[in-house]
N, C-alpha and C positions, 0 to 999 in steps of 0.2 A: 226585471223587464226582459221579455223574450225578444231577441233580435232575429229578424227574419230576412234581412237583406244583407248580401255580401257588400254592396256598395250602394247606398241610397243615391238616386239620381240627382237629388238636390238636398241641401242642408235645410232642415225644418227645425226651427227653434221650439223646444217644448214649452207649452203654455200651461203645464199641469199645476204650476204653483198658483195660478190665478183661480182655478175652479170653474166649473161650467156655469155657475150662476153669475159670474162676473162678465159683464158685457165685453170687456177687452179680450176674454178668451175666444170669442167668436169673430174677432176682427183680423185674424192672420190671413192675409191675401194669398201667400204662397201655399198655405195649407188648404185653402178653399180651391185654388187652381188644381192642386194635386188630387184633392178629394173628387173634384168634377171628373178629372181624367180617369181615376180609379173606378168611379161609379159608372162611367160610360163603358169601360172595358167589361165590367161585370154585366151591365145591361145588354151588351152585344152577346156575350156568352150565354146568359140566362135566356134571352129571348129566342136565340136560334133553337135551342132544345125545347123550350116550353111551347112555342107556337108550332114548331114542326110536329111535335107529338100531338098537340091539339088538332092540327089539320089532319094528320094521319088518322087519328081515332074518329074524328067527325066524318071523314070520307069513307074509311074502310070498316069501321066498327061503330056505326051511329047508335046502336043499342046500348053502348057502354054507359053505365050510370055516371052522372055528372061528378059525384064524389071520386070515382075511380079515374075519370078523365083528369081531374085536378091533381090528384096524387101522382099519376103517371107523367103529366105535363111538368109538374114541379120537379119531379125526380130527373126528368130528361134535361130540364133547364139547369139544375144544379150540376149535373154531369158535364154538360157542354161548357158551363162557366168554369168549372174546375179544370177541364181539359184545356181550354183556351188560356187560362191563367198559368197552367203548368208549362205550356209551350212558350208563353211570353217570358216567364222566369228563366227558362232554359236559354232562350235566344238573347234576351236583354241583359240578364244578370250572369249568364254563364254557369248556372247551377247544373249539377248532374240531374238526370231524370228523377231519381228517387227523392232527392231533396226538394226539387221543384214541385213534385206532386205533394209532398208533405206540407210544404209551405203554402201552396195554393189551397189545399184543403183546410188548413187551420187558420189562415190569416183573415179570411173574409166570409166565413160560412154564415155568420149572423146577418151580415149585409145581404148576401145572396138569398137567404131564406126570407128576409123581409121584402126584398124585391120581388121574389116569386109569388109570395102571398098577395102582395099588393096588385101586381099585374093580373093575376087570376081573379081576384075579388072584383076589381074594376071591370074586367072583361065580362065576367059572369053577370055582374049587376047591370051592365049596359046592354048585353046581348042575350042573356039567358043561355049562352053557350051554343046557340044555333043560328049563325048568320053566314050567308054565302059570301065568298071572297069577291063576287061580282057586285055586291051591294055597297053603296057609298057608306052606309051606316057601319059596316064592318070596318072600313078603313078609319073612320072617325073614332070608333071604339078602340081600335088597335092603337092609334096615336095617343089617345087619352090614357090607356093602360100603360103604355111605354113611358109617358111623362110622369104618371103617378109612381111607376116602378123605379124611375130615376130619383124622384124627389124624396121618397120615403127613407131610403138608406143614406142619402147624402149627408145629413147632419151627423149620423153615426160615424160615417167614414171620416168626416172632418174631425170629429171628436177624437177618434183614434190617432189621426195624424198629429193634431195639435197637442194631445196629451202625451204621446210617446216621442214626438219629434222624429219620426221615421216614416218613410214611404216604402211600401212593399210591393206595390203593383207595377 
């Protein structure tokens, strides 16, 4: 088991002996609370980069193909999420910058990728990628994409915490 934290903020008992098909595995309240907090951190970081790039491209380069917009927006979201996570690890855990970056990149990349894909898919499905920020529908679609982006990786984040008994965010 790879340890990523110098000092976990709280002790989380591993539930790995139960297995994910056992309903007791999914009942650890402290792991759920920590998974929610970790997922919110990720959501903030991913959303800042993702939607900033989306707005930038829509405003300054509206001719950009939608597939390119999605790739660039997801890349920006991953970048800002890893950056935010690096800063949090440096400040909260006292990691040096190099270790903080390595841990931030490795510990939750699957979660961030799932979040990015979900946010962009929901946004694209609801808006077609062309909605003005002055439109009420834009804000509704944004809220729904953020909710979906939060919910999709949440069980994975819980699973990682409950399985390994550690919190890294």
